[in-house]
C-alpha positions as CSV (number, residue, x, y, z in Angstrom):
1,X,-5.7,52.3,62.1
2,X,-4.8,55.9,61.7
3,X,-3.8,55.2,58.1
4,X,-7.2,53.4,57.3
5,X,-9.1,56.2,58.9
6,X,-7.2,58.8,56.9
7,X,-8.1,56.8,53.7
8,X,-11.7,56.7,54.8
9,X,-11.8,60.4,55.3
10,X,-10.2,61.1,51.9
11,X,-12.7,58.7,50.2
12,X,-15.6,60.5,52.0
13,X,-14.4,63.8,50.7
14,X,-13.9,62.5,47.2
15,X,-17.4,61.2,47.0
16,X,-18.8,64.5,48.2
17,X,-20.7,63.1,51.2
18,X,-19.8,61.8,54.6
19,X,-19.5,58.1,55.1
20,X,-19.8,56.2,58.2
21,X,-16.7,54.5,59.4
22,X,-18.4,51.2,60.1
23,X,-19.6,51.0,56.5
24,X,-16.2,51.6,55.1
25,X,-14.7,49.0,57.4
26,X,-17.3,46.5,56.3
27,X,-16.4,47.2,52.6
28,X,-12.7,46.6,53.2
29,X,-13.4,43.4,55.1
30,X,-15.7,42.2,52.3
31,X,-13.0,43.0,49.7
32,X,-10.4,41.1,51.7
33,X,-12.7,38.1,52.0
34,X,-13.3,38.2,48.2
35,X,-9.6,38.2,47.5
36,X,-9.1,35.2,49.8
37,X,-11.9,33.3,48.2
38,X,-10.6,34.1,44.7
39,X,-7.1,33.0,45.5
40,X,-8.4,29.6,46.9
41,X,-11.1,28.7,44.4
42,X,-10.1,30.7,41.4
43,X,-7.3,28.4,40.0
44,X,-9.5,25.3,40.4
45,X,-12.4,27.0,38.6
46,X,-10.1,28.2,35.8
47,X,-8.7,24.7,35.4
48,X,-12.2,23.2,35.2
49,X,-13.1,25.7,32.5
50,X,-10.0,24.9,30.5
51,X,-10.6,21.2,30.9
52,X,-14.1,21.5,29.3
53,X,-12.5,22.7,26.1
54,X,-10.1,19.8,26.0
55,X,-11.8,16.7,27.5
56,X,-14.2,14.5,25.5
57,X,-13.2,16.3,22.3
58,X,-11.1,15.2,19.3
59,X,-8.2,17.5,18.5
60,X,-6.1,17.1,15.3
61,X,-2.6,18.5,15.0
62,X,-0.3,18.3,12.0
63,X,3.2,17.4,13.0
64,X,4.8,17.7,9.6
65,X,7.7,15.4,10.6
66,X,5.8,12.3,11.8
67,X,7.9,9.2,11.6
68,X,11.2,11.0,11.1
69,X,14.1,10.2,13.4
70,X,13.3,6.4,13.7
71,X,16.6,5.7,12.0
72,X,19.9,7.5,11.7
73,X,21.3,8.2,8.3
74,X,24.1,5.7,7.9
75,X,26.7,5.5,5.1
76,X,27.5,2.3,3.3
77,X,30.4,1.3,5.6
78,X,28.3,1.8,8.7
79,X,25.4,-0.2,7.4
80,X,27.7,-3.0,6.4
81,X,29.4,-3.0,9.8
82,X,26.1,-3.1,11.7
83,X,24.8,-6.0,9.6
84,X,28.1,-7.9,9.9
85,X,27.9,-7.6,13.7
86,X,24.3,-8.8,13.8
87,X,24.9,-11.7,11.4
88,X,27.9,-12.9,13.4
89,X,25.9,-12.9,16.6
90,X,22.7,-14.6,15.3
91,X,21.6,-18.1,16.1
92,X,18.8,-18.3,13.6
93,X,18.5,-21.2,11.2
94,X,20.4,-20.8,7.9
95,X,21.3,-22.8,4.9
96,X,24.0,-25.4,5.5
97,X,26.7,-23.6,3.5
98,X,25.7,-20.2,4.9
99,X,25.8,-21.5,8.5
100,X,29.3,-23.0,8.0
101,X,30.7,-19.5,7.3
102,X,29.6,-18.0,10.6
103,X,32.6,-19.3,12.7
104,X,35.2,-16.7,11.8
105,X,37.4,-15.6,14.7
106,X,37.0,-11.9,15.1
107,X,40.0,-9.5,14.6
108,X,41.9,-9.2,17.9
109,X,41.7,-5.5,17.6
110,X,37.9,-5.5,17.9
111,X,36.1,-5.2,21.2
112,X,33.9,-8.1,22.2
113,X,30.5,-6.7,21.2
114,X,28.7,-10.0,21.6
115,X,25.2,-9.4,22.8
116,X,25.0,-5.8,21.8
117,X,23.7,-6.4,18.3
118,X,20.4,-8.1,17.4
119,X,19.1,-9.6,14.2
120,X,15.4,-10.0,14.5
121,X,12.4,-10.6,12.2
122,X,10.6,-7.4,11.4
123,X,7.0,-8.3,12.2
124,X,5.7,-4.8,11.4
125,X,6.5,-5.3,7.8
126,X,8.1,-2.8,5.4
127,X,7.7,1.0,6.0
128,X,6.5,3.3,3.3
129,X,10.1,3.7,1.9
130,X,11.2,0.0,2.1
131,X,10.9,-2.7,-0.5
132,X,7.6,-4.7,0.0
133,X,7.2,-8.4,0.0
134,X,5.6,-8.2,-3.4
135,X,8.5,-6.1,-4.8
136,X,11.4,-8.1,-3.4
137,X,11.5,-10.8,-6.0
138,X,11.6,-8.3,-8.9
139,X,14.2,-6.3,-7.0
140,X,16.3,-9.4,-6.5
141,X,16.2,-10.2,-10.2
142,X,17.2,-6.6,-11.0
143,X,20.0,-6.9,-8.6
144,X,21.2,-10.1,-10.2
145,X,21.2,-8.4,-13.6
146,X,23.2,-5.5,-12.2
147,X,25.8,-7.9,-10.6
148,X,26.0,-9.8,-13.8
149,X,26.5,-6.6,-15.8
150,X,29.3,-5.6,-13.5
151,X,31.0,-8.9,-13.8
152,X,30.6,-9.7,-10.1
153,X,28.4,-12.7,-10.8
154,X,28.3,-14.9,-13.9
155,X,25.5,-14.2,-16.3
156,X,24.4,-17.9,-16.1
157,X,22.6,-17.3,-12.8
158,X,18.9,-17.8,-13.3
159,X,16.2,-15.4,-12.2
160,X,14.4,-16.1,-8.9
161,X,10.7,-17.2,-8.9
162,X,8.4,-16.3,-6.0
163,X,7.1,-19.8,-5.6
164,X,10.6,-21.2,-5.2
165,X,12.1,-18.8,-2.6
166,X,11.3,-17.6,0.9
167,X,11.7,-13.9,1.7
168,X,11.8,-12.6,5.2
169,X,12.3,-9.0,6.4
170,X,14.8,-8.6,9.2
171,X,16.1,-5.7,11.3
172,X,19.8,-5.5,12.2
173,X,19.9,-3.4,15.3
174,X,22.6,-1.8,17.4
175,X,21.1,-2.5,20.8
176,X,23.0,0.3,22.6
177,X,21.9,2.8,20.0
178,X,18.7,1.4,18.4
179,X,18.4,4.1,15.8
180,X,21.5,2.6,14.2
181,X,19.6,-0.1,12.4
182,X,19.5,-1.7,8.9
183,X,16.5,-3.3,7.3
184,X,17.4,-6.3,5.1
185,X,15.5,-9.0,3.2
186,X,16.8,-12.5,3.4
187,X,16.0,-14.4,0.3
188,X,16.6,-18.2,0.4
189,X,15.8,-21.1,-1.9
190,X,12.8,-22.8,-0.3
191,X,13.3,-26.0,1.6
192,X,10.8,-27.6,-0.7
193,X,13.4,-27.2,-3.5
194,X,16.0,-29.5,-1.9
195,X,15.7,-32.1,-4.6
196,X,15.5,-29.5,-7.4
197,X,18.4,-28.8,-9.7
198,X,20.4,-26.0,-8.0
199,X,22.9,-25.4,-10.8
200,X,23.2,-21.7,-11.7
201,X,20.7,-20.7,-9.1
202,X,20.7,-18.3,-6.2
203,X,20.9,-20.1,-2.9
204,X,20.9,-17.3,-0.3
205,X,21.1,-13.5,-0.4
206,X,20.9,-10.6,2.1
207,X,19.4,-7.6,0.3
208,X,19.1,-4.0,1.6
209,X,15.4,-3.2,2.1
210,X,16.0,0.4,1.1
211,X,18.4,0.3,-1.8
212,X,18.0,-3.3,-3.1
213,X,21.7,-3.9,-3.0
214,X,23.2,-7.3,-2.2
215,X,25.2,-7.5,1.0
216,X,25.7,-11.2,0.8
217,X,25.1,-13.6,-2.0
218,X,25.5,-17.4,-2.5
219,X,25.1,-18.8,-6.0
220,X,25.7,-22.1,-7.7
221,X,27.7,-21.7,-10.9
222,X,29.5,-23.7,-13.6
223,X,32.7,-21.8,-12.7
224,X,35.8,-23.1,-10.9
225,X,37.9,-21.2,-8.4
226,X,40.5,-20.7,-11.2
227,X,37.9,-18.8,-13.2
228,X,37.4,-16.3,-10.4
229,X,39.4,-13.2,-9.8
230,X,38.5,-12.3,-6.2
231,X,40.5,-9.0,-6.2
232,X,38.6,-7.7,-9.2
233,X,35.3,-9.0,-7.9
234,X,35.6,-7.3,-4.5
235,X,36.7,-4.1,-6.1
236,X,33.6,-4.0,-8.3
237,X,31.4,-5.1,-5.4
238,X,32.7,-2.3,-3.1
239,X,32.0,0.2,-5.9
240,X,28.5,-1.2,-6.4
241,X,27.9,-0.9,-2.6
242,X,29.2,2.6,-2.5
243,X,31.8,1.9,0.2
244,X,35.5,2.5,0.6
245,X,38.2,0.6,-1.2
246,X,38.9,-2.9,0.1
247,X,42.2,-3.8,1.9
248,X,43.6,-7.3,2.0
249,X,43.0,-9.2,5.3
250,X,44.7,-12.2,6.7
251,X,42.5,-14.5,8.7
252,X,43.4,-15.0,12.3
253,X,42.9,-18.8,12.1
254,X,42.7,-20.1,8.5
255,X,42.0,-23.6,9.8
256,X,38.5,-22.5,10.8
257,X,37.6,-21.8,7.1
258,X,35.3,-24.4,5.6
259,X,36.9,-24.1,2.2
260,X,40.5,-23.7,1.1
261,X,39.3,-21.4,-1.7
262,X,38.7,-17.9,-0.4
263,X,40.2,-14.5,0.0
264,X,39.4,-11.9,2.7
265,X,39.2,-8.1,2.7
266,X,38.6,-5.5,5.4
267,X,36.6,-2.3,5.4
268,X,36.4,0.4,8.1
269,X,33.2,0.3,10.2
270,X,32.1,2.2,13.3
271,X,34.1,3.4,16.2
272,X,37.4,1.9,15.0
273,X,35.8,-1.4,14.1
274,X,36.1,-3.2,10.8
275,X,34.0,-5.4,8.6
276,X,35.6,-8.5,7.0
277,X,34.3,-9.5,3.6
278,X,35.1,-12.9,2.1
279,X,35.0,-14.0,-1.5
280,X,35.0,-17.8,-1.5
281,X,34.1,-20.9,-3.3
282,X,32.9,-24.4,-2.4
283,X,34.4,-26.7,-4.9
284,X,32.2,-29.8,-4.5
285,X,29.0,-28.0,-5.1
286,X,30.4,-25.1,-7.2
287,X,29.0,-22.4,-5.0
288,X,30.4,-18.9,-5.2
289,X,29.8,-16.6,-2.3
290,X,30.4,-13.1,-1.0
291,X,29.8,-12.9,2.8
292,X,30.4,-10.4,5.5
293,X,31.6,-11.0,9.1
294,X,33.1,-9.1,12.0
């Protein structure tokens, strides 16, 4: 109290006139009450004021990087590996010859990754950077011309026609790391063409939805296995895909192969895993294929 009275006296002197102590006390009490009220109601009032400038209003903001980061940048070997894991785990309907080739026994050095990869239809459709459903047929024909020019496929393979083929966009996804994903088009001879002449025609293909390159291809040809040099073919194919040099691979159980005419190769993948690529031939129907598996 002595301190307050001393302050009152000093204030009275500074103002040049005497002040009553009760008036000064009332002023201090009013100031204290004002501070308490401001501390209680002030934040709420300020929040309401800020909300008025935000609520019921449309605000636009340029992000500059919208859509980035939905997919990691993967090299050719990594993309090939992810797709091989997904194709080996899928249970989707396939062409008869294609389905037969899905029963490879995995390398014993691989971990059992069954269930951690998914191969699903991309219902959203192509993104702005991917090949569209209108472009895929032209892209496929350009790819066939490229493979023919490289000597990977015979030049007798006919161009595809939109009305004769089905094209479906898929996403091959690493479930544990979903940003590791590869978009691919599957192009297949339509079921309505079962009785059509399949000689020198594309039967099935998996095509990268970004680059248009062929991961897998099944074609009917007039060639025989003796006409095919699988070592030369796989070397050219790996160069075309932009992946590492192939290494010979011995199948764990050759009895599971659906044709005696084949040769396997291995490429490094992700985390110590490998991708097996097979160059093979079905003699009775003269079907040449390049397929991938885990």
